[in-house]
Phi, psi and omega in degrees: 000323182294337182265353182303316180298332179285323176297322180293311180298317180302312179298317180297312182296318184292318177300313177300314184296307179299314179302316183285328172297318184279320182222079182299329183288339174293332176290309186282338177298327177298337185248022174085021182234077180288340184245139174226150171282176178299320181294323176298317176301315182295323181292317177294319177296325180288301190288320182267312185292290183297318176299315175305308178302314187288327177296318176300318180299317179298323176297317176301321179296315178305323180286338183259341186234101179299326180294339182255346189305307184305312182294319178294317185288318174305311179303311179291327177298316178300313181300315177292324176297322176296322176296312177301315178301322177295322178289322177295313180305309180304316177299318177299316180296311183280343181067031180190160171211130182278174187302306183295319171298326178291316177301316176292323176303308186296318182293316176302313186294312183298313180294322174305309180298318177302317180292326171306313180294333184278357181295000000 
């Protein structure tokens, strides 16, 4: 049971990463940007794709290496917490938050807390 949050986060990162690498416009279409230039696709593949796949890999390492587990989980929890905090700040500045950003805010915050508990 203690490892379940790691598997959930690993699946989420892997889904995000592979999806962004394969179909970057599916990522941005959720936020009202259905068309991307080559540079835009490159950015999505790097920030969502490469990052997501490598974070999933780090979680796999955390499952296999007890000596690295705490550091990996803390780092990924902080990364997710930072994303959620950025969404909150953006919502405060804009005085609104749309459905998909809110869904991702809740997911990021929940996964961050779960990873902290799995340390």
